[in-house]
C-alpha positions as a printed NumPy array, in Angstrom:
array([[  38.807,  -21.619,   -3.187],
       [  42.574,  -21.039,   -3.177],
       [  42.631,  -20.812,   -6.986],
       [  39.805,  -18.269,   -6.966],
       [  41.741,  -16.179,   -4.427],
       [  44.921,  -16.422,   -6.516],
       [  46.841,  -18.54 ,   -3.978],
       [  46.023,  -16.338,   -1.001],
       [  45.138,  -19.268,    1.32 ],
       [  48.255,  -21.298,    0.51 ],
       [  50.436,  -18.181,    0.792],
       [  49.005,  -17.401,    4.205],
       [  49.697,  -20.972,    5.343],
       [  53.332,  -20.593,    4.3  ],
       [  53.991,  -17.022,    5.507],
       [  51.136,  -15.523,    7.58 ],
       [  52.867,  -12.128,    7.984],
       [  53.357,  -11.437,    4.266],
       [  50.777,   -9.336,    2.381],
       [  50.036,  -10.585,   -1.156],
       [  50.059,   -8.074,   -4.029],
       [  46.678,   -6.997,   -5.492],
       [  45.344,   -8.998,   -8.429],
       [  43.364,   -7.619,  -11.362],
       [  41.457,  -10.899,  -11.495],
       [  39.971,  -10.423,   -8.006],
       [  39.276,   -6.754,   -8.737],
       [  37.286,   -7.872,  -11.787],
       [  35.358,  -10.449,   -9.737],
       [  34.492,   -7.709,   -7.267],
       [  32.792,   -5.531,   -9.887],
       [  31.331,   -8.109,  -12.277],
       [  27.563,   -8.642,  -12.092],
       [  27.863,  -12.435,  -12.409],
       [  31.218,  -13.281,  -10.82 ],
       [  30.488,  -11.154,   -7.751],
       [  28.098,  -13.85 ,   -6.5  ],
       [  31.013,  -16.305,   -6.435],
       [  33.156,  -13.822,   -4.529],
       [  30.353,  -13.271,   -1.999],
       [  30.295,  -17.005,   -1.256],
       [  34.064,  -17.106,   -0.944],
       [  34.05 ,  -14.163,    1.468],
       [  31.444,  -15.867,    3.649],
       [  33.316,  -19.197,    3.967],
       [  37.041,  -18.416,    3.719],
       [  39.241,  -18.71 ,    6.829],
       [  39.748,  -15.722,    9.109],
       [  43.459,  -15.228,    8.421],
       [  43.214,  -15.017,    4.626],
       [  40.093,  -12.841,    4.981],
       [  42.056,  -10.269,    6.977],
       [  44.575,  -10.099,    4.134],
       [  41.774,   -9.848,    1.556],
       [  40.211,   -6.987,    3.521],
       [  43.459,   -5.024,    3.761],
       [  44.342,   -5.455,    0.101],
       [  40.995,   -5.032,   -1.682],
       [  38.592,   -3.251,    0.71 ],
       [  40.438,   -1.082,    3.216],
       [  40.833,    2.471,    1.9  ],
       [  38.498,    1.837,   -1.05 ],
       [  35.093,    1.803,    0.675],
       [  34.209,    5.301,   -0.56 ],
       [  34.004,    3.798,   -4.072],
       [  32.994,    0.199,   -3.411],
       [  30.138,    0.947,   -0.991],
       [  28.196,    2.923,   -3.612],
       [  29.121,    0.722,   -6.587],
       [  26.043,   -0.958,   -8.172],
       [  27.616,   -4.439,   -7.89 ],
       [  30.508,   -4.239,   -5.437],
       [  28.289,   -2.955,   -2.602],
       [  26.832,   -6.463,   -2.161],
       [  30.301,   -7.946,   -1.658],
       [  31.135,   -5.134,    0.778],
       [  27.979,   -5.943,    2.767],
       [  29.102,   -9.567,    3.15 ],
       [  32.632,   -8.479,    4.055],
       [  31.343,   -6.257,    6.882],
       [  29.843,   -9.322,    8.577],
       [  33.331,  -10.897,    8.84 ],
       [  35.166,   -7.95 ,   10.414],
       [  36.848,   -8.408,   13.792],
       [  37.135,   -5.95 ,   16.658],
       [  40.361,   -4.442,   15.3  ],
       [  39.285,   -3.74 ,   11.709],
       [  35.698,   -2.681,   12.438],
       [  36.362,    0.818,   13.918],
       [  38.459,    1.746,   10.864],
       [  35.637,    0.613,    8.568],
       [  33.158,    2.786,   10.5  ],
       [  35.39 ,    5.854,   10.172],
       [  35.741,    5.275,    6.452],
       [  32.01 ,    4.733,    5.949],
       [  31.137,    8.008,    7.697],
       [  32.31 ,    9.867,    4.586],
       [  30.093,    7.926,    2.193],
       [  26.888,    7.31 ,    4.172],
       [  25.148,   10.383,    2.742],
       [  25.762,    9.157,   -0.828],
       [  24.657,    5.656,    0.138],
       [  21.271,    6.93 ,    1.338],
       [  20.898,    9.238,   -1.622],
       [  21.653,    6.533,   -4.188],
       [  19.756,    3.859,   -2.244],
       [  22.824,    1.695,   -1.589],
       [  22.04 ,    0.965,    2.039],
       [  22.845,   -2.747,    2.067],
       [  26.383,   -2.094,    3.401],
       [  24.931,    0.28 ,    6.035],
       [  22.583,   -2.456,    7.268],
       [  25.436,   -4.971,    7.486],
       [  27.553,   -2.398,    9.34 ],
       [  24.798,   -1.913,   11.939],
       [  24.285,   -5.666,   12.33 ],
       [  28.   ,   -6.248,   12.874],
       [  28.178,   -3.453,   15.439],
       [  25.325,   -5.057,   17.387],
       [  26.898,   -8.515,   17.156],
       [  30.377,   -7.618,   18.451],
       [  29.233,   -4.647,   20.614],
       [  31.833,   -2.307,   19.115],
       [  31.386,    1.308,   17.884],
       [  27.598,    1.224,   18.266],
       [  27.436,    4.891,   19.249],
       [  29.652,    5.929,   16.32 ],
       [  27.422,    4.043,   13.854],
       [  24.22 ,    5.71 ,   15.129],
       [  25.821,    9.163,   15.087],
       [  27.097,    8.621,   11.556],
       [  23.644,    7.597,   10.285],
       [  21.913,   10.582,   11.909],
       [  24.593,   12.944,   10.586],
       [  24.249,   11.578,    7.05 ],
       [  20.486,   12.186,    7.183],
       [  20.811,   15.614,    8.804],
       [  18.939,   14.616,   11.979],
       [  19.77 ,   15.454,   15.58 ],
       [  20.427,   12.376,   17.712],
       [  18.735,   13.875,   20.778],
       [  15.622,   14.962,   18.829],
       [  15.366,   12.475,   15.934],
       [  12.286,   13.982,   14.304],
       [  11.628,   12.26 ,   10.964],
       [  14.353,    9.622,   11.314],
       [  12.028,    6.686,   10.569],
       [  10.414,    8.458,    7.615],
       [  13.766,    9.407,    6.092],
       [  15.145,    5.88 ,    6.391],
       [  11.99 ,    4.127,    5.205],
       [  11.476,    6.337,    2.18 ],
       [  14.939,    6.379,    0.641],
       [  13.805,    5.812,   -2.928],
       [  12.917,    8.456,   -5.418],
       [  15.631,   11.001,   -4.509],
       [  18.065,   12.02 ,   -7.189],
       [  21.133,   14.226,   -7.28 ],
       [  19.486,   17.079,   -9.143],
       [  16.492,   17.525,   -6.837],
       [  16.113,   20.494,   -4.555],
       [  15.087,   20.226,   -0.93 ],
       [  11.436,   20.996,   -1.651],
       [  11.272,   18.436,   -4.452],
       [  13.027,   15.88 ,   -2.268],
       [  10.525,   16.352,    0.575],
       [   7.565,   16.086,   -1.817],
       [   8.96 ,   12.897,   -3.351],
       [   9.715,   11.457,    0.09 ],
       [   6.168,   12.035,    1.283],
       [   4.702,   10.287,   -1.774],
       [   7.097,    7.334,   -2.155],
       [   6.131,    4.036,   -0.488],
       [   8.296,    2.544,    2.282],
       [  11.264,    0.541,    1.023],
       [  12.223,   -2.923,    2.175],
       [  15.887,   -1.948,    2.596],
       [  14.929,    0.924,    4.867],
       [  12.755,   -1.357,    7.   ],
       [  15.623,   -3.852,    7.323],
       [  17.989,   -1.069,    8.422],
       [  15.563,    0.088,   11.133],
       [  15.14 ,   -3.47 ,   12.376],
       [  18.924,   -3.833,   12.578],
       [  19.142,   -0.568,   14.548],
       [  16.579,   -1.905,   17.018],
       [  18.881,   -4.869,   17.725],
       [  21.636,   -2.602,   19.03 ],
       [  22.113,   -2.576,   22.773],
       [  20.42 ,    0.093,   24.886],
       [  20.602,    3.101,   24.839],
       [  21.787,    3.073,   21.213],
       [  18.477,    1.641,   19.936],
       [  16.397,    4.27 ,   21.724],
       [  16.876,    6.742,   18.891],
       [  14.336,    4.772,   16.824],
       [  11.864,    4.638,   19.728],
       [  12.15 ,    8.401,   20.286],
       [  11.6  ,    9.052,   16.599],
       [   8.432,    6.929,   16.739],
       [   7.136,    8.773,   19.795],
       [   7.633,   12.14 ,   18.039],
       [   5.451,   11.084,   15.09 ],
       [   1.917,   12.35 ,   14.625],
       [  -0.954,    9.954,   15.256],
       [  -1.956,    9.76 ,   11.611],
       [   1.623,    8.95 ,   10.621],
       [   1.702,    6.148,   13.203],
       [  -1.538,    4.713,   11.813],
       [  -0.19 ,    4.867,    8.248],
       [   3.028,    3.204,    9.423],
       [   1.081,    0.33 ,   10.986],
       [  -1.216,   -0.163,    7.969],
       [   1.648,   -0.652,    5.515],
       [   2.885,   -4.25 ,    5.074],
       [   6.543,   -3.135,    4.907],
       [   6.771,   -0.475,    7.597],
       [   4.606,   -2.454,   10.046],
       [   7.527,   -4.873,   10.467],
       [   9.443,   -2.058,   12.152],
       [   6.741,   -1.82 ,   14.838],
       [   6.899,   -5.603,   15.262],
       [  10.657,   -5.301,   15.828],
       [  10.098,   -2.565,   18.439],
       [   7.812,   -4.879,   20.422],
       [   9.716,   -8.138,   19.95 ],
       [  13.343,   -7.026,   20.135],
       [  14.97 ,   -8.588,   23.236],
       [  17.229,   -5.546,   23.779],
       [  14.523,   -2.857,   23.685],
       [  13.667,   -1.785,   27.219],
       [  10.255,   -2.248,   28.791],
       [   9.861,    1.51 ,   28.876],
       [  10.402,    1.717,   25.122],
       [   7.84 ,   -1.003,   24.382],
       [   5.378,    0.705,   26.702],
       [   5.845,    3.957,   24.78 ],
       [   5.05 ,    2.201,   21.493],
       [   1.848,    0.688,   22.92 ],
       [   0.789,    3.999,   24.46 ],
       [   1.424,    5.73 ,   21.139],
       [  -1.741,    4.168,   19.678],
       [  -3.931,    4.772,   22.735],
       [  -7.142,    6.468,   21.592],
       [  -6.572,    5.288,   17.997],
       [  -6.933,    1.525,   18.367],
       [ -10.34 ,    1.526,   16.649],
       [  -8.594,    2.889,   13.537],
       [  -5.548,    0.68 ,   13.988],
       [  -7.382,   -2.665,   14.05 ],
       [  -9.815,   -1.738,   11.256],
       [  -7.314,   -2.982,    8.675],
       [  -5.776,   -6.259,    7.551],
       [  -2.219,   -5.294,    8.535],
       [  -3.173,   -3.004,   11.403],
       [  -5.153,   -5.74 ,   13.154],
       [  -1.961,   -7.815,   13.344],
       [  -0.085,   -4.859,   14.853],
       [  -2.928,   -4.381,   17.344],
       [  -2.645,   -8.035,   18.39 ],
       [   1.097,   -7.595,   18.986],
       [   0.481,   -4.522,   21.124],
       [  -2.131,   -6.403,   23.152],
       [   0.168,   -9.389,   23.716],
       [   3.074,   -7.255,   24.972],
       [   0.922,   -4.988,   27.157],
       [   0.726,   -5.424,   30.936],
       [  -2.688,   -5.757,   32.689],
       [  -2.831,   -2.015,   33.426],
       [  -2.259,   -1.083,   29.772],
       [  -4.724,   -3.742,   28.637],
       [  -7.448,   -2.205,   30.773],
       [  -6.697,    1.262,   29.396],
       [  -6.86 ,   -0.062,   25.808],
       [ -10.122,   -1.923,   26.48 ],
       [ -11.811,    1.081,   28.144],
       [ -10.764,    3.34 ,   25.277],
       [ -12.607,    0.985,   22.877],
       [ -15.876,    0.756,   24.827],
       [ -17.462,    3.754,   22.987],
       [ -16.503,    2.15 ,   19.65 ],
       [ -18.074,   -1.289,   20.12 ],
       [ -20.479,   -0.867,   17.204],
       [ -17.703,    0.157,   14.849],
       [ -15.577,   -2.808,   15.867],
       [ -18.527,   -5.2  ,   15.534],
       [ -19.177,   -3.952,   11.984],
       [ -15.505,   -4.17 ,   10.997],
       [ -14.344,   -7.299,    9.205],
       [ -10.994,   -7.291,   11.071],
       [ -11.872,   -5.314,   14.19 ],
       [ -14.524,   -7.752,   15.403],
       [ -11.895,  -10.397,   16.144],
       [  -9.866,   -7.925,   18.189],
       [ -12.99 ,   -6.844,   20.106],
       [ -13.874,  -10.467,   20.848],
       [ -10.44 ,  -10.986,   22.358],
       [ -10.88 ,   -7.963,   24.671],
       [ -14.184,   -9.196,   26.243],
       [ -15.588,   -5.699,   26.625],
       [ -18.955,   -6.85 ,   28.022],
       [ -17.239,   -8.705,   30.85 ],
       [ -15.203,   -5.586,   31.617],
       [ -18.37 ,   -3.496,   31.841],
       [ -20.319,   -5.926,   34.026],
       [ -17.633,   -7.549,   36.169],
       [ -14.339,   -5.596,   36.069],
       [ -12.752,   -7.651,   38.841],
       [ -13.311,  -10.944,   37.037],
       [ -11.954,   -9.371,   33.834],
       [  -8.733,   -8.329,   35.596],
       [  -8.291,  -11.767,   37.153],
       [  -8.803,  -13.39 ,   33.751],
       [  -6.181,  -11.151,   32.14 ],
       [  -3.665,  -11.915,   34.895],
       [  -4.245,  -15.651,   34.459],
       [  -3.788,  -15.394,   30.699],
       [  -0.546,  -13.518,   31.247],
       [   0.732,  -16.208,   33.596],
       [  -0.146,  -18.948,   31.118],
       [   1.681,  -17.057,   28.369],
       [   4.765,  -16.684,   30.578],
       [   4.775,  -20.407,   31.347],
       [   4.351,  -21.227,   27.667],
       [   7.244,  -18.925,   26.68 ],
       [   9.447,  -20.406,   29.403],
       [   8.687,  -23.915,   28.156],
       [   9.49 ,  -22.98 ,   24.57 ],
       [  12.758,  -21.353,   25.614],
       [  13.676,  -24.474,   27.593],
       [  13.127,  -26.738,   24.604],
       [  14.813,  -24.324,   22.189],
       [  17.966,  -24.177,   24.332],
       [  18.309,  -27.938,   24.695],
       [  21.445,  -29.248,   23.068],
       [  20.64 ,  -31.788,   20.398],
       [  23.681,  -33.824,   19.309],
       [  24.503,  -33.735,   15.623],
       [  25.326,  -37.189,   14.288],
       [  27.467,  -35.705,   11.484],
       [  29.786,  -33.872,   13.921],
       [  29.893,  -36.593,   16.571],
       [  33.574,  -37.437,   17.16 ],
       [  33.027,  -39.938,   19.966],
       [  33.674,  -43.634,   19.617],
       [  31.089,  -45.777,   17.856],
       [  28.449,  -47.101,   20.206],
       [  28.903,  -50.725,   21.143],
       [  26.05 ,  -53.168,   20.936],
       [  25.56 ,  -54.233,   24.532],
       [  23.227,  -53.625,   27.42 ],
       [  21.63 ,  -50.556,   25.823],
       [  20.636,  -52.512,   22.715],
       [  19.124,  -55.203,   24.917],
       [  17.157,  -52.584,   26.831],
       [  15.875,  -51.069,   23.604],
       [  14.864,  -54.483,   22.264],
       [  13.122,  -55.36 ,   25.53 ],
       [  11.261,  -52.077,   25.554],
       [  10.203,  -52.609,   21.94 ],
       [   8.923,  -56.123,   22.658],
       [   7.024,  -54.918,   25.729],
       [   5.448,  -52.188,   23.647],
       [   4.36 ,  -54.674,   20.979],
       [   2.981,  -57.038,   23.626],
       [   1.009,  -54.233,   25.272],
       [  -0.367,  -53.208,   21.879],
       [  -1.471,  -56.793,   21.134],
       [  -3.137,  -57.103,   24.563],
       [  -4.988,  -53.833,   24.021],
       [  -6.239,  -55.013,   20.637],
       [  -7.399,  -58.328,   22.192],
       [  -9.262,  -56.494,   24.958],
       [ -10.92 ,  -54.214,   22.405],
       [ -12.054,  -57.225,   20.31 ],
       [ -13.451,  -58.977,   23.405],
       [ -15.365,  -55.863,   24.403],
       [ -16.812,  -55.563,   20.918],
       [ -17.908,  -59.228,   20.943],
       [ -19.528,  -58.837,   24.364],
       [ -21.399,  -55.742,   23.204],
       [ -22.653,  -57.542,   20.073],
       [ -23.805,  -60.587,   22.135],
       [ -25.589,  -58.302,   24.601],
       [ -27.442,  -56.505,   21.8  ],
       [ -28.445,  -59.807,   20.186],
       [ -29.776,  -61.225,   23.489],
       [ -31.746,  -58.064,   24.153],
       [ -33.372,  -58.182,   20.69 ],
       [ -34.262,  -61.893,   21.091],
       [ -35.774,  -61.268,   24.538],
       [ -37.841,  -58.403,   23.172],
       [ -39.124,  -60.509,   20.249],
       [ -40.109,  -63.371,   22.58 ],
       [ -41.895,  -60.983,   24.918],
       [ -43.851,  -59.487,   21.995],
       [ -44.951,  -62.937,   20.791],
       [ -46.183,  -63.927,   24.266],
       [ -48.179,  -60.7  ,   24.564],
       [ -49.893,  -61.19 ,   21.214],
       [ -50.73 ,  -64.797,   22.071],
       [ -52.363,  -63.718,   25.32 ],
       [ -54.432,  -61.055,   23.56 ],
       [ -55.504,  -63.539,   20.892],
       [ -56.719,  -65.931,   23.559],
       [ -58.667,  -63.098,   25.197],
       [ -60.142,  -62.077,   21.861],
       [ -58.639,  -58.613,   22.037],
       [ -55.981,  -58.856,   19.378],
       [ -56.045,  -55.64 ,   17.329],
       [ -54.654,  -57.301,   14.214],
       [ -57.398,  -59.956,   14.194],
       [ -60.085,  -57.305,   14.654],
       [ -58.601,  -55.189,   11.891],
       [ -58.383,  -58.011,    9.364],
       [ -61.589,  -59.836,   10.33 ],
       [ -63.509,  -58.29 ,    7.457],
       [ -60.74 ,  -59.218,    5.071],
       [ -60.866,  -62.829,    6.263],
       [ -64.695,  -63.024,    5.812],
       [ -64.526,  -61.672,    2.276],
       [ -61.685,  -64.005,    1.546],
       [ -63.534,  -67.213,    2.59 ],
       [ -67.171,  -66.206,    1.518],
       [ -68.762,  -67.391,   -1.79 ],
       [ -68.916,  -64.927,   -4.665],
       [ -71.84 ,  -65.333,   -7.212],
       [ -70.876,  -66.447,  -10.691],
       [ -71.237,  -64.295,  -13.782],
       [ -73.948,  -66.561,  -15.338],
       [ -76.252,  -66.185,  -12.312],
       [ -75.955,  -62.436,  -12.569],
       [ -76.893,  -62.571,  -16.285],
       [ -80.036,  -64.728,  -15.619],
       [ -81.215,  -62.347,  -12.937],
       [ -80.899,  -59.421,  -15.326],
       [ -82.86 ,  -61.256,  -18.039],
       [ -85.621,  -62.256,  -15.645],
       [ -85.989,  -58.706,  -14.436],
       [ -86.275,  -57.484,  -18.044],
       [ -89.024,  -59.999,  -18.839],
       [ -91.059,  -59.003,  -15.79 ],
       [ -90.854,  -55.359,  -16.794],
       [ -92.02 ,  -56.165,  -20.342],
       [ -95.014,  -58.163,  -19.031],
       [ -96.057,  -55.323,  -16.75 ],
       [ -95.897,  -52.852,  -19.61 ],
       [ -98.058,  -55.084,  -21.865],
       [-100.636,  -55.439,  -19.124],
       [-100.816,  -51.681,  -18.684],
       [-101.339,  -51.244,  -22.424],
       [-104.272,  -53.758,  -22.499],
       [-105.969,  -51.924,  -19.633],
       [-105.755,  -48.686,  -21.518],
       [-107.238,  -50.181,  -24.694],
       [-110.164,  -51.689,  -22.748],
       [-110.97 ,  -48.375,  -21.211],
       [-111.162,  -46.742,  -24.638]])
């Protein structure tokens, strides 16, 4: 790292007060499309002292060119995240002159990093918000169109007039960089983040619906509801902003997710207002592919029939959610020791190892006993089934024997005819042939006698 920085780290170790001269090599790294990635990594991981020297030599006083450079603006964005409380106000004053060009040329990565750093160190937050609103030509007290102007920062060029710029802005889709900037602004401490909430409240209802149905801009609404620094009043205003339009909001793949977030962060009073506003639209929600799940969660039929039970159920669900969140926060804030950074002495093999071994052996013994008990239970069940089947078979045999002695056995009656045919004598084939011949002879004799009687009569 010291060789990449042209001996800046070793020079600082020797003489911390001296300022190294600028190097053309580092200036080339700053503007090269490939080498700038290396410089970004160096800026992120270099010590604080040498970074202060790097900032004063290569960044301070040059932000009006570097912040809008196609390559150098990424390095500037990483450098902003390393600024201390002394250098940050000067960087804000210098960026105020170039923010308008940054928005116009869609180089808003440094602006996002500037906002994030202001929220992290709690310095110059008001100056950053005022500079952004001034660059966009928006009043801080009445920020009409602030969200739209930041989201749709693409498609504007230097040669466009105001009318062409507004037409292009209304047609261009929301940009990811604009959404990230708005989310960073919502992480500023109150009341500096309220400018975004006021801009949302001043939107028309159709614009709010379009904002929630877009996969990029909907993340801004999620940040409004989930930001830990946004006041309860601000979140309530966001939820109330869709009141009367929730049937349109949830009838969409992205909007249904936004509707679920609004429902989760609403208090019982707001939940009842949302549910009652959707009662006339039950058929539409039931026919909607996405809205039917939201309607099922609201339990509108229970609200119509038993409002008191519905309110009690919502309060209980809210309490369960609070307990669940508290449990998650407790586990998330537990300190888990890192074995790589553990500087304590190596653990000695002593009483603790014996306890672990004893616990392991007890666990294995309990497992073996459980398996033995399970096998014994299975054997007992198999023996019980076998005894029951044998008892049933013996009982059936005794019953059939008694019926046979009484002459009422159904099987004997059924097969009696078969037994008689089986043991009776069947006439042979020769006897049948003799009977047929004898019968033929008798018929021939009777015919000859009839013929003689006829001849005598003649």
